[in-house]
Each structure stands twice: as C-alpha cells, then as structure tokens.
The first five atom37 places (N, CA, C, CB, O) and aatype in JSON, in Angstrom:
{
  "aatype": [20, 20, 20, 20, 20, 20, 20, 20, 20, 20, 20, 20, 20, 20, 20, 20, 20, 20, 20, 20, 20, 20, 20, 20, 20, 20, 20, 20, 20, 20, 20, 20, 20, 20, 20, 20, 20, 20, 20, 20, 20, 20, 20, 20, 20, 20, 20, 20, 20, 20, 20, 20, 20, 20, 20, 20, 20, 20, 20, 20, 20, 20, 20, 20, 20, 20, 20, 20, 20, 20, 20, 20, 20, 20, 20, 20, 20, 20, 20, 20, 20, 20, 20, 20, 20, 20, 20, 20, 20, 20, 20, 20, 20, 20, 20, 20, 20, 20, 20, 20, 20, 20, 20, 20, 20, 20, 20, 20, 20, 20, 20, 20, 20, 20, 20, 20, 20, 20, 20, 20, 20, 20, 20, 20, 20, 20, 20, 20],
  "atom_mask": [
    [1, 1, 1, 1, 1],
    [1, 1, 1, 1, 1],
    [1, 1, 1, 1, 1],
    [1, 1, 1, 1, 1],
    [1, 1, 1, 1, 1],
    [1, 1, 1, 1, 1],
    [1, 1, 1, 1, 1],
    [1, 1, 1, 1, 1],
    [1, 1, 1, 1, 1],
    [1, 1, 1, 1, 1],
    [1, 1, 1, 1, 1],
    [1, 1, 1, 1, 1],
    [1, 1, 1, 1, 1],
    [1, 1, 1, 1, 1],
    [1, 1, 1, 1, 1],
    [1, 1, 1, 1, 1],
    [1, 1, 1, 1, 1],
    [1, 1, 1, 1, 1],
    [1, 1, 1, 1, 1],
    [1, 1, 1, 1, 1],
    [1, 1, 1, 1, 1],
    [1, 1, 1, 1, 1],
    [1, 1, 1, 1, 1],
    [1, 1, 1, 1, 1],
    [1, 1, 1, 1, 1],
    [1, 1, 1, 1, 1],
    [1, 1, 1, 1, 1],
    [1, 1, 1, 1, 1],
    [1, 1, 1, 1, 1],
    [1, 1, 1, 1, 1],
    [1, 1, 1, 1, 1],
    [1, 1, 1, 1, 1],
    [1, 1, 1, 1, 1],
    [1, 1, 1, 1, 1],
    [1, 1, 1, 1, 1],
    [1, 1, 1, 1, 1],
    [1, 1, 1, 1, 1],
    [1, 1, 1, 1, 1],
    [1, 1, 1, 1, 1],
    [1, 1, 1, 1, 1],
    [1, 1, 1, 1, 1],
    [1, 1, 1, 1, 1],
    [1, 1, 1, 1, 1],
    [1, 1, 1, 1, 1],
    [1, 1, 1, 1, 1],
    [1, 1, 1, 1, 1],
    [1, 1, 1, 1, 1],
    [1, 1, 1, 1, 1],
    [1, 1, 1, 1, 1],
    [1, 1, 1, 1, 1],
    [1, 1, 1, 1, 1],
    [1, 1, 1, 1, 1],
    [1, 1, 1, 1, 1],
    [1, 1, 1, 1, 1],
    [1, 1, 1, 1, 1],
    [1, 1, 1, 1, 1],
    [1, 1, 1, 1, 1],
    [1, 1, 1, 1, 1],
    [1, 1, 1, 1, 1],
    [1, 1, 1, 1, 1],
    [1, 1, 1, 1, 1],
    [1, 1, 1, 1, 1],
    [1, 1, 1, 1, 1],
    [1, 1, 1, 1, 1],
    [1, 1, 1, 1, 1],
    [1, 1, 1, 1, 1],
    [1, 1, 1, 1, 1],
    [1, 1, 1, 1, 1],
    [1, 1, 1, 1, 1],
    [1, 1, 1, 1, 1],
    [1, 1, 1, 1, 1],
    [1, 1, 1, 1, 1],
    [1, 1, 1, 1, 1],
    [1, 1, 1, 1, 1],
    [1, 1, 1, 1, 1],
    [1, 1, 1, 1, 1],
    [1, 1, 1, 1, 1],
    [1, 1, 1, 1, 1],
    [1, 1, 1, 1, 1],
    [1, 1, 1, 1, 1],
    [1, 1, 1, 1, 1],
    [1, 1, 1, 1, 1],
    [1, 1, 1, 1, 1],
    [1, 1, 1, 1, 1],
    [1, 1, 1, 1, 1],
    [1, 1, 1, 1, 1],
    [1, 1, 1, 1, 1],
    [1, 1, 1, 1, 1],
    [1, 1, 1, 1, 1],
    [1, 1, 1, 1, 1],
    [1, 1, 1, 1, 1],
    [1, 1, 1, 1, 1],
    [1, 1, 1, 1, 1],
    [1, 1, 1, 1, 1],
    [1, 1, 1, 1, 1],
    [1, 1, 1, 1, 1],
    [1, 1, 1, 1, 1],
    [1, 1, 1, 1, 1],
    [1, 1, 1, 1, 1],
    [1, 1, 1, 1, 1],
    [1, 1, 1, 1, 1],
    [1, 1, 1, 1, 1],
    [1, 1, 1, 1, 1],
    [1, 1, 1, 1, 1],
    [1, 1, 1, 1, 1],
    [1, 1, 1, 1, 1],
    [1, 1, 1, 1, 1],
    [1, 1, 1, 1, 1],
    [1, 1, 1, 1, 1],
    [1, 1, 1, 1, 1],
    [1, 1, 1, 1, 1],
    [1, 1, 1, 1, 1],
    [1, 1, 1, 1, 1],
    [1, 1, 1, 1, 1],
    [1, 1, 1, 1, 1],
    [1, 1, 1, 1, 1],
    [1, 1, 1, 1, 1],
    [1, 1, 1, 1, 1],
    [1, 1, 1, 1, 1],
    [1, 1, 1, 1, 1],
    [1, 1, 1, 1, 1],
    [1, 1, 1, 1, 1],
    [1, 1, 1, 1, 1],
    [1, 1, 1, 1, 1],
    [1, 1, 1, 1, 1],
    [1, 1, 1, 1, 1],
    [1, 1, 1, 1, 1],
    [1, 1, 1, 1, 1]
  ],
  "atom_positions": [
    [[-23.02, 39.73, -8.25], [-22.1, 38.83, -8.93], [-22.44, 37.37, -8.61], [-20.65, 39.14, -8.54], [-22.25, 36.48, -9.45]],
    [[-22.94, 37.13, -7.41], [-23.28, 35.77, -6.99], [-24.24, 35.1, -7.97], [-23.89, 35.78, -5.6], [-24.01, 33.96, -8.38]],
    [[-25.3, 35.8, -8.35], [-26.3, 35.2, -9.25], [-25.72, 34.93, -10.64], [-27.52, 36.1, -9.36], [-26.05, 33.92, -11.26]],
    [[-24.87, 35.82, -11.12], [-24.22, 35.6, -12.42], [-23.36, 34.34, -12.38], [-23.36, 36.82, -12.82], [-23.38, 33.54, -13.31]],
    [[-22.62, 34.18, -11.29], [-21.75, 33.01, -11.16], [-22.56, 31.72, -11.06], [-20.84, 33.15, -9.93], [-22.2, 30.71, -11.68]],
    [[-23.65, 31.75, -10.3], [-24.5, 30.55, -10.17], [-25.05, 30.14, -11.54], [-25.67, 30.82, -9.19], [-25.04, 28.96, -11.88]],
    [[-25.51, 31.1, -12.31], [-26.03, 30.81, -13.65], [-24.92, 30.28, -14.56], [-26.68, 32.07, -14.27], [-25.14, 29.36, -15.35]],
    [[-23.75, 30.86, -14.45], [-22.6, 30.48, -15.28], [-22.14, 29.04, -14.99], [-21.45, 31.44, -15.05], [-21.61, 28.38, -15.88]],
    [[-22.34, 28.57, -13.77], [-21.96, 27.19, -13.44], [-22.59, 26.18, -14.4], [-22.38, 26.86, -12.01], [-22.0, 25.13, -14.66]],
    [[-23.77, 26.49, -14.91], [-24.45, 25.59, -15.85], [-23.68, 25.4, -17.15], [-25.83, 26.11, -16.15], [-23.91, 24.43, -17.86]],
    [[-22.77, 26.31, -17.47], [-22.0, 26.22, -18.71], [-20.74, 25.36, -18.56], [-21.61, 27.6, -19.17], [-20.09, 25.04, -19.55]],
    [[-20.42, 24.98, -17.34], [-19.23, 24.16, -17.1], [-19.34, 22.84, -17.85], [-19.04, 23.91, -15.59], [-20.42, 22.23, -17.93]],
    [[-18.22, 22.39, -18.41], [-18.16, 21.06, -19.03], [-17.27, 20.22, -18.11], [-17.59, 21.12, -20.53], [-16.04, 20.23, -18.23]],
    [[-17.89, 19.51, -17.2], [-17.14, 18.74, -16.2], [-17.72, 17.33, -16.03], [-17.14, 19.48, -14.85], [-18.14, 16.96, -14.93]],
    [[-17.75, 16.54, -17.11], [-18.36, 15.22, -17.04], [-17.56, 14.2, -16.23], [-18.57, 14.69, -18.42], [-18.1, 13.16, -15.85]],
    [[-16.29, 14.46, -15.96], [-15.45, 13.49, -15.27], [-15.43, 13.72, -13.77], [-14.03, 13.54, -15.82], [-15.58, 12.77, -13.0]],
    [[-15.25, 14.95, -13.36], [-15.18, 15.26, -11.93], [-16.54, 15.69, -11.36], [-14.16, 16.34, -11.68], [-16.77, 15.59, -10.15]],
    [[-17.42, 16.16, -12.24], [-18.69, 16.75, -11.79], [-18.45, 17.9, -10.81], [-19.58, 15.69, -11.14], [-19.3, 18.19, -9.97]],
    [[-17.32, 18.56, -10.94], [-16.93, 19.69, -10.09], [-16.98, 20.93, -10.96], [-15.49, 19.48, -9.45], [-16.02, 21.25, -11.66]],
    [[-18.11, 21.62, -10.9], [-18.3, 22.79, -11.77], [-17.69, 24.03, -11.13], [-19.8, 23.01, -12.05], [-17.8, 24.26, -9.93]],
    [[-17.04, 24.83, -11.97], [-16.42, 26.07, -11.51], [-16.74, 27.16, -12.51], [-14.87, 25.91, -11.34], [-16.71, 26.94, -13.72]],
    [[-17.06, 28.35, -11.98], [-17.33, 29.52, -12.81], [-16.47, 30.67, -12.34], [-18.84, 29.91, -12.77], [-16.12, 30.76, -11.16]],
    [[-16.12, 31.55, -13.26], [-15.29, 32.69, -12.92], [-15.7, 33.89, -13.77], [-13.8, 32.37, -13.11], [-16.09, 33.75, -14.93]],
    [[-15.59, 35.06, -13.17], [-15.82, 36.31, -13.9], [-14.67, 37.24, -13.55], [-17.21, 36.96, -13.54], [-14.39, 37.49, -12.38]],
    [[-14.03, 37.76, -14.57], [-12.98, 38.76, -14.37], [-13.56, 40.11, -14.76], [-11.69, 38.42, -15.2], [-14.21, 40.25, -15.8]],
    [[-13.31, 41.11, -13.92], [-13.79, 42.46, -14.16], [-12.58, 43.32, -14.51], [-14.55, 43.04, -12.91], [-11.57, 43.33, -13.8]],
    [[-12.7, 44.02, -15.62], [-11.61, 44.87, -16.09], [-11.72, 46.25, -15.46], [-11.63, 44.97, -17.63], [-12.76, 46.61, -14.92]],
    [[-10.66, 47.02, -15.53], [-10.66, 48.36, -14.94], [-11.71, 49.27, -15.57], [-9.3, 48.99, -15.09], [-12.17, 50.21, -14.93]],
    [[-12.09, 49.0, -16.83], [-13.11, 49.82, -17.48], [-14.52, 49.3, -17.21], [-12.85, 49.86, -18.99], [-15.49, 49.84, -17.75]],
    [[-14.64, 48.26, -16.38], [-15.95, 47.72, -16.01], [-16.43, 46.54, -16.83], [-16.93, 48.78, -16.1], [-17.4, 45.89, -16.45]],
    [[-15.79, 46.26, -17.94], [-16.2, 45.13, -18.78], [-15.93, 43.82, -18.05], [-15.47, 45.16, -20.14], [-14.94, 43.7, -17.34]],
    [[-16.81, 42.86, -18.24], [-16.69, 41.56, -17.59], [-16.47, 40.46, -18.62], [-17.93, 41.26, -16.76], [-17.02, 40.5, -19.73]],
    [[-15.67, 39.48, -18.24], [-15.45, 38.29, -19.06], [-15.7, 37.07, -18.2], [-14.0, 38.27, -19.66], [-15.25, 36.99, -17.06]],
    [[-16.42, 36.12, -18.76], [-16.81, 34.91, -18.04], [-15.96, 33.74, -18.45], [-18.28, 34.6, -18.28], [-15.43, 33.69, -19.56]],
    [[-15.84, 32.78, -17.54], [-15.14, 31.55, -17.85], [-15.69, 30.41, -17.01], [-13.64, 31.71, -17.62], [-16.21, 30.63, -15.91]],
    [[-15.58, 29.21, -17.52], [-15.95, 28.0, -16.79], [-14.85, 26.97, -17.0], [-17.34, 27.44, -17.27], [-14.05, 27.07, -17.93]],
    [[-14.83, 25.97, -16.12], [-13.88, 24.9, -16.33], [-14.37, 24.01, -17.47], [-13.68, 24.07, -15.04], [-15.57, 23.75, -17.61]],
    [[-13.43, 23.55, -18.27], [-13.72, 22.68, -19.4], [-12.77, 21.49, -19.29], [-13.54, 23.43, -20.8], [-11.57, 21.61, -19.5]],
    [[-13.34, 20.34, -18.94], [-12.53, 19.15, -18.73], [-12.3, 18.4, -20.03], [-13.19, 18.23, -17.71], [-12.94, 18.63, -21.05]],
    [[-11.35, 17.49, -19.95], [-11.01, 16.63, -21.06], [-10.66, 15.27, -20.49], [-9.82, 17.22, -21.9], [-10.21, 15.18, -19.35]],
    [[-10.86, 14.22, -21.25], [-10.54, 12.87, -20.78], [-9.08, 12.77, -20.34], [-10.83, 11.84, -21.87], [-8.76, 12.01, -19.43]],
    [[-8.21, 13.53, -20.99], [-6.84, 13.64, -20.51], [-6.8, 14.9, -19.66], [-5.78, 13.7, -21.71], [-6.72, 16.01, -20.19]],
    [[-6.85, 14.74, -18.36], [-7.02, 15.87, -17.45], [-6.05, 17.02, -17.7], [-6.87, 15.39, -16.04], [-6.39, 18.18, -17.44]],
    [[-4.87, 16.73, -18.19], [-3.89, 17.79, -18.45], [-4.34, 18.78, -19.51], [-2.59, 17.17, -18.88], [-3.82, 19.89, -19.57]],
    [[-5.3, 18.4, -20.33], [-5.81, 19.3, -21.36], [-7.01, 20.11, -20.88], [-6.2, 18.5, -22.6], [-7.6, 20.88, -21.64]],
    [[-7.38, 19.93, -19.63], [-8.52, 20.68, -19.08], [-8.14, 22.13, -18.83], [-9.01, 20.03, -17.77], [-6.96, 22.46, -18.67]],
    [[-9.15, 23.0, -18.81], [-8.95, 24.43, -18.6], [-9.73, 24.85, -17.36], [-9.39, 25.26, -19.85], [-10.9, 24.5, -17.21]],
    [[-9.09, 25.59, -16.48], [-9.76, 26.13, -15.29], [-10.63, 27.32, -15.67], [-8.73, 26.53, -14.22], [-10.38, 28.0, -16.66]],
    [[-11.64, 27.56, -14.86], [-12.56, 28.67, -15.11], [-11.84, 30.02, -15.08], [-13.69, 28.66, -14.08], [-12.12, 30.88, -15.92]],
    [[-10.94, 30.2, -14.14], [-10.22, 31.47, -14.02], [-9.4, 31.75, -15.28], [-9.31, 31.46, -12.79], [-9.41, 32.86, -15.81]],
    [[-8.71, 30.73, -15.76], [-7.88, 30.9, -16.96], [-8.77, 31.16, -18.16], [-7.0, 29.64, -17.21], [-8.44, 31.98, -19.01]],
    [[-9.9, 30.48, -18.24], [-10.84, 30.71, -19.34], [-11.28, 32.18, -19.38], [-12.07, 29.79, -19.19], [-11.29, 32.79, -20.45]],
    [[-11.64, 32.74, -18.24], [-12.08, 34.14, -18.18], [-10.94, 35.09, -18.52], [-12.64, 34.46, -16.79], [-11.12, 36.04, -19.28]],
    [[-9.77, 34.84, -17.95], [-8.61, 35.71, -18.18], [-8.21, 35.7, -19.65], [-7.42, 35.28, -17.31], [-7.94, 36.75, -20.23]],
    [[-8.17, 34.52, -20.25], [-7.77, 34.43, -21.67], [-8.81, 35.06, -22.59], [-7.55, 32.97, -22.06], [-8.46, 35.57, -23.66]],
    [[-10.08, 35.04, -22.2], [-11.11, 35.73, -22.98], [-10.83, 37.23, -23.0], [-12.52, 35.45, -22.4], [-10.97, 37.88, -24.04]],
    [[-10.45, 37.78, -21.86], [-10.13, 39.21, -21.78], [-8.9, 39.53, -22.63], [-9.88, 39.63, -20.31], [-8.89, 40.52, -23.36]],
    [[-7.87, 38.71, -22.53], [-6.66, 38.92, -23.33], [-7.0, 38.82, -24.82], [-5.56, 37.89, -22.95], [-6.52, 39.62, -25.63]],
    [[-7.82, 37.84, -25.19], [-8.21, 37.67, -26.6], [-9.0, 38.86, -27.11], [-9.04, 36.39, -26.77], [-8.99, 39.14, -28.31]],
    [[-9.7, 39.56, -26.22], [-10.47, 40.75, -26.61], [-9.6, 42.01, -26.67], [-11.63, 40.97, -25.63], [-10.1, 43.1, -26.97]],
    [[-8.31, 41.87, -26.38], [-7.4, 43.0, -26.52], [-6.92, 43.63, -25.23], [-8.05, 44.03, -27.33], [-6.15, 44.59, -25.26]],
    [[-7.35, 43.11, -24.1], [-6.88, 43.66, -22.83], [-5.46, 43.2, -22.57], [-7.8, 43.26, -21.67], [-5.02, 42.17, -23.09]],
    [[-4.75, 43.96, -21.76], [-3.33, 43.72, -21.51], [-3.07, 43.49, -20.03], [-2.49, 44.89, -22.01], [-3.96, 43.61, -19.18]],
    [[-1.84, 43.15, -19.75], [-1.36, 42.99, -18.38], [-1.72, 44.26, -17.58], [0.19, 42.74, -18.34], [-1.55, 45.37, -18.07]],
    [[-2.2, 44.07, -16.39], [-2.57, 45.12, -15.44], [-3.87, 45.85, -15.8], [-1.46, 46.12, -15.35], [-4.17, 46.86, -15.18]],
    [[-4.64, 45.37, -16.77], [-5.95, 45.93, -17.07], [-7.05, 45.33, -16.18], [-6.3, 45.71, -18.54], [-8.21, 45.72, -16.27]],
    [[-6.68, 44.39, -15.32], [-7.65, 43.64, -14.52], [-7.95, 44.35, -13.2], [-7.12, 42.23, -14.25], [-7.04, 44.82, -12.52]],
    [[-9.23, 44.41, -12.86], [-9.66, 45.06, -11.61], [-9.9, 44.06, -10.49], [-10.92, 45.88, -11.86], [-9.45, 44.26, -9.37]],
    [[-10.62, 42.97, -10.79], [-10.89, 41.94, -9.79], [-11.31, 40.65, -10.47], [-11.98, 42.41, -8.81], [-11.7, 40.64, -11.64]],
    [[-11.22, 39.56, -9.71], [-11.56, 38.25, -10.23], [-12.48, 37.55, -9.23], [-10.28, 37.4, -10.5], [-12.21, 37.52, -8.03]],
    [[-13.57, 36.99, -9.74], [-14.52, 36.23, -8.93], [-14.45, 34.77, -9.36], [-15.97, 36.79, -9.07], [-14.3, 34.48, -10.55]],
    [[-14.57, 33.87, -8.4], [-14.58, 32.44, -8.71], [-15.55, 31.74, -7.76], [-13.15, 31.83, -8.6], [-15.62, 32.05, -6.57]],
    [[-16.3, 30.78, -8.32], [-17.27, 30.01, -7.53], [-17.19, 28.54, -7.91], [-18.7, 30.55, -7.72], [-17.21, 28.19, -9.1]],
    [[-17.12, 27.69, -6.89], [-17.22, 26.25, -7.09], [-18.63, 25.82, -6.75], [-16.17, 25.49, -6.22], [-19.33, 26.48, -5.98]],
    [[-19.04, 24.72, -7.32], [-20.4, 24.23, -7.18], [-20.57, 23.34, -5.95], [-20.8, 23.47, -8.42], [-21.02, 22.2, -6.06]],
    [[-20.22, 23.86, -4.78], [-20.47, 23.14, -3.54], [-20.42, 24.13, -2.37], [-19.43, 21.99, -3.34], [-20.21, 25.32, -2.57]],
    [[-20.62, 23.64, -1.17], [-20.65, 24.52, 0.0], [-19.28, 25.06, 0.38], [-21.24, 23.8, 1.17], [-19.17, 26.1, 1.03]],
    [[-18.25, 24.37, -0.03], [-16.89, 24.8, 0.28], [-16.51, 25.98, -0.61], [-15.88, 23.63, 0.1], [-16.9, 26.04, -1.78]],
    [[-15.76, 26.9, -0.06], [-15.25, 28.0, -0.87], [-13.91, 27.55, -1.44], [-15.1, 29.33, -0.01], [-12.93, 27.4, -0.71]],
    [[-13.89, 27.33, -2.75], [-12.68, 26.84, -3.4], [-11.74, 27.98, -3.78], [-13.04, 26.03, -4.63], [-12.18, 29.06, -4.16]],
    [[-10.46, 27.73, -3.67], [-9.45, 28.72, -4.04], [-8.83, 28.33, -5.39], [-8.36, 28.82, -2.94], [-8.86, 27.16, -5.78]],
    [[-8.3, 29.29, -6.07], [-7.65, 29.05, -7.36], [-6.46, 28.1, -7.2], [-7.19, 30.38, -7.99], [-5.71, 28.19, -6.23]],
    [[-6.31, 27.2, -8.17], [-5.18, 26.28, -8.15], [-3.88, 27.06, -8.43], [-5.37, 25.14, -9.2], [-3.92, 28.25, -8.77]],
    [[-2.76, 26.4, -8.28], [-1.5, 27.1, -8.44], [-1.18, 27.44, -9.9], [-0.39, 26.27, -7.87], [-0.45, 28.39, -10.16]],
    [[-1.7, 26.68, -10.84], [-1.54, 27.06, -12.25], [-2.26, 28.38, -12.5], [-2.1, 25.94, -13.19], [-1.72, 29.28, -13.15]],
    [[-3.48, 28.5, -11.98], [-4.23, 29.76, -12.11], [-3.5, 30.9, -11.41], [-5.65, 29.61, -11.53], [-3.41, 32.01, -11.93]],
    [[-2.99, 30.62, -10.23], [-2.29, 31.65, -9.46], [-1.07, 32.17, -10.22], [-1.85, 31.11, -8.09], [-0.75, 33.36, -10.14]],
    [[-0.4, 31.3, -10.94], [0.75, 31.73, -11.73], [0.32, 32.72, -12.82], [1.47, 30.52, -12.36], [0.98, 33.74, -13.02]],
    [[-0.76, 32.41, -13.5], [-1.26, 33.31, -14.55], [-1.78, 34.61, -13.94], [-2.36, 32.62, -15.37], [-1.54, 35.69, -14.48]],
    [[-2.49, 34.5, -12.83], [-2.99, 35.7, -12.13], [-1.81, 36.59, -11.72], [-3.83, 35.3, -10.88], [-1.85, 37.8, -11.93]],
    [[-0.77, 35.99, -11.15], [0.37, 36.8, -10.68], [1.12, 37.44, -11.84], [1.33, 35.94, -9.87], [1.76, 38.48, -11.66]],
    [[1.06, 36.85, -13.01], [1.72, 37.42, -14.2], [0.96, 38.61, -14.76], [1.87, 36.35, -15.28], [1.57, 39.57, -15.23]],
    [[-0.37, 38.56, -14.72], [-1.18, 39.55, -15.43], [-1.87, 40.59, -14.55], [-2.21, 38.84, -16.22], [-2.27, 41.64, -15.05]],
    [[-2.01, 40.31, -13.26], [-2.73, 41.21, -12.37], [-1.75, 41.98, -11.49], [-3.74, 40.43, -11.51], [-0.69, 41.48, -11.13]],
    [[-2.13, 43.2, -11.15], [-1.34, 43.95, -10.17], [-1.5, 43.28, -8.81], [-1.79, 45.43, -10.11], [-2.48, 42.59, -8.56]],
    [[-0.54, 43.48, -7.94], [-0.48, 42.76, -6.66], [-1.62, 43.07, -5.71], [0.81, 43.07, -5.99], [-1.93, 42.25, -4.84]],
    [[-2.28, 44.24, -5.85], [-3.35, 44.61, -4.93], [-4.75, 44.26, -5.45], [-3.29, 46.09, -4.64], [-5.74, 44.58, -4.81]],
    [[-4.83, 43.61, -6.61], [-6.12, 43.2, -7.17], [-6.74, 42.14, -6.27], [-5.94, 42.66, -8.63], [-6.05, 41.26, -5.77]],
    [[-8.04, 42.24, -6.07], [-8.75, 41.3, -5.21], [-9.23, 40.08, -6.0], [-9.93, 41.98, -4.54], [-9.74, 40.2, -7.11]],
    [[-9.05, 38.93, -5.4], [-9.57, 37.67, -5.91], [-10.64, 37.24, -4.91], [-8.43, 36.56, -6.09], [-10.34, 36.95, -3.75]],
    [[-11.88, 37.21, -5.36], [-13.03, 36.94, -4.5], [-13.53, 35.54, -4.79], [-14.16, 37.99, -4.7], [-14.07, 35.27, -5.87]],
    [[-13.36, 34.64, -3.83], [-13.84, 33.26, -3.95], [-15.12, 33.15, -3.14], [-12.75, 32.22, -3.47], [-15.19, 33.61, -2.0]],
    [[-16.12, 32.51, -3.73], [-17.39, 32.37, -3.01], [-18.05, 31.04, -3.33], [-18.33, 33.51, -3.34], [-17.71, 30.37, -4.3]],
    [[-19.0, 30.69, -2.48], [-19.82, 29.52, -2.75], [-21.22, 29.98, -3.14], [-19.87, 28.57, -1.51], [-21.51, 31.17, -3.02]],
    [[-22.08, 29.09, -3.59], [-23.42, 29.5, -4.01], [-24.27, 30.15, -2.91], [-24.15, 28.31, -4.55], [-25.25, 30.83, -3.22]],
    [[-23.91, 29.94, -1.66], [-24.62, 30.6, -0.55], [-24.25, 32.07, -0.44], [-24.32, 29.88, 0.76], [-24.92, 32.84, 0.25]],
    [[-23.16, 32.47, -1.11], [-22.7, 33.85, -1.04], [-21.61, 34.08, -0.02], [-23.84, 34.73, -0.74], [-21.14, 35.21, 0.15]],
    [[-21.19, 33.03, 0.67], [-20.08, 33.17, 1.61], [-18.82, 33.44, 0.8], [-19.92, 31.89, 2.51], [-18.61, 32.82, -0.25]],
    [[-17.98, 34.35, 1.28], [-16.82, 34.75, 0.49], [-15.53, 34.75, 1.29], [-17.04, 36.11, -0.1], [-15.52, 34.92, 2.51]],
    [[-14.46, 34.57, 0.58], [-13.1, 34.78, 1.08], [-12.42, 35.68, 0.06], [-12.3, 33.41, 1.3], [-12.43, 35.38, -1.13]],
    [[-11.84, 36.77, 0.52], [-11.2, 37.72, -0.38], [-9.71, 37.79, -0.06], [-11.85, 39.13, -0.25], [-9.31, 37.96, 1.1]],
    [[-8.91, 37.64, -1.1], [-7.46, 37.78, -0.98], [-6.96, 38.71, -2.07], [-6.75, 36.4, -1.08], [-7.57, 38.81, -3.14]],
    [[-5.88, 39.38, -1.8], [-5.2, 40.12, -2.88], [-4.3, 39.13, -3.61], [-4.37, 41.34, -2.32], [-4.0, 38.05, -3.11]],
    [[-3.87, 39.52, -4.79], [-2.96, 38.68, -5.56], [-1.69, 38.41, -4.75], [-2.61, 39.33, -6.92], [-1.19, 37.29, -4.75]],
    [[-1.17, 39.42, -4.07], [0.06, 39.22, -3.3], [-0.15, 38.26, -2.14], [0.57, 40.56, -2.77], [0.79, 37.58, -1.73]],
    [[-1.36, 38.18, -1.59], [-1.65, 37.2, -0.54], [-1.73, 35.79, -1.11], [-2.95, 37.55, 0.19], [-1.26, 34.84, -0.49]],
    [[-2.34, 35.65, -2.28], [-2.44, 34.33, -2.92], [-1.1, 33.85, -3.47], [-3.46, 34.38, -4.05], [-0.84, 32.65, -3.52]],
    [[-0.27, 34.78, -3.87], [1.0, 34.46, -4.52], [2.14, 35.23, -3.85], [0.94, 34.79, -6.05], [2.7, 36.15, -4.44]],
    [[2.49, 34.87, -2.61], [3.48, 35.68, -1.89], [4.89, 35.62, -2.48], [3.52, 35.24, -0.46], [5.68, 36.55, -2.29]],
    [[5.22, 34.55, -3.17], [6.55, 34.41, -3.75], [6.44, 33.99, -5.21], [7.39, 33.39, -2.95], [6.81, 32.86, -5.55]],
    [[5.95, 34.85, -6.07], [5.7, 34.45, -7.46], [6.99, 34.34, -8.28], [4.76, 35.45, -8.14], [7.98, 35.02, -8.02]],
    [[6.94, 33.47, -9.25], [7.97, 33.42, -10.28], [7.55, 34.44, -11.32], [8.15, 31.96, -10.9], [6.41, 34.38, -11.79]],
    [[8.42, 35.35, -11.7], [8.03, 36.4, -12.64], [9.1, 36.65, -13.67], [7.72, 37.69, -11.89], [10.14, 35.98, -13.69]],
    [[8.85, 37.62, -14.53], [9.83, 37.98, -15.56], [11.14, 38.44, -14.94], [9.27, 39.08, -16.46], [12.19, 38.34, -15.59]],
    [[11.11, 38.94, -13.71], [12.34, 39.35, -13.04], [13.24, 38.16, -12.74], [12.01, 40.08, -11.75], [14.46, 38.32, -12.62]],
    [[12.66, 36.98, -12.63], [13.45, 35.78, -12.37], [14.15, 35.27, -13.62], [12.56, 34.68, -11.8], [15.02, 34.41, -13.53]],
    [[13.8, 35.79, -14.77], [14.39, 35.33, -16.03], [15.68, 36.07, -16.38], [13.39, 35.49, -17.15], [16.32, 35.76, -17.39]],
    [[16.06, 37.02, -15.56], [17.26, 37.83, -15.84], [18.5, 37.14, -15.34], [17.15, 39.21, -15.21], [19.6, 37.67, -15.49]]
  ]
}
C-alpha cells in the first residue's frame, strides 16, 4: 500500500499549502478507492484526501459499514492524522473497529481504530 500512496501523492492539487495528502479506502469486498487533497483559494472549499476516497466509494454505490480499512499518507516525515472533519465522516460511515492506518513515505505507521480516533462521536443517536 505504501508504494500506491506515494504514487498517488503526485495527484494532489495543493498549490497553496504544498502539503500533499493521499488516501486509499479498502472495502470489505477488496475494492479500493483513491483520494487526494484538492485545495482551493478559499480554503473552506478544499477537500481532504480521506473524504475524497470515501466519497468515491459512496458514489460507486457502497454504503455505510461497507468499509474495511483506510490508509492515509502525508508528504513529509511526520505521520499525519486525519483532521476532525474527516473523523466525523469516518465515524458516520465506518464500523468502530475499522483500522485507520496513517503512514509516512518511509513506511512508518500509526494504526488506530475508528473508536480510538473518535472516542465521543456525534451520531444519528444524538439527533433523537
């Protein structure tokens, strides 16, 4: 997965921050969907790599809880973690024991489950 993520970093559109991020989501049936961060001059319109990959899977017809694992790589030596906007979407669509694997181009990794990344999520249960 490391080599796929490194290659995918080249697809990032990050002319403002120069902070490239790539993500691959793996579905329970083994299919993979890729995503990269896509920036915009108005930063609020930018899209994170994780959300890009997740929305590609949803657009292809996958549903909540069809996700097996999520990989994310930032283009530096630091192992970057998903932002809280991404974590909200992950907690909505992924089961709590799904692994989120963050790595750097060297292959160093940090693995968390969704419940570890999002210990107190806001969910549909809060809307009642």
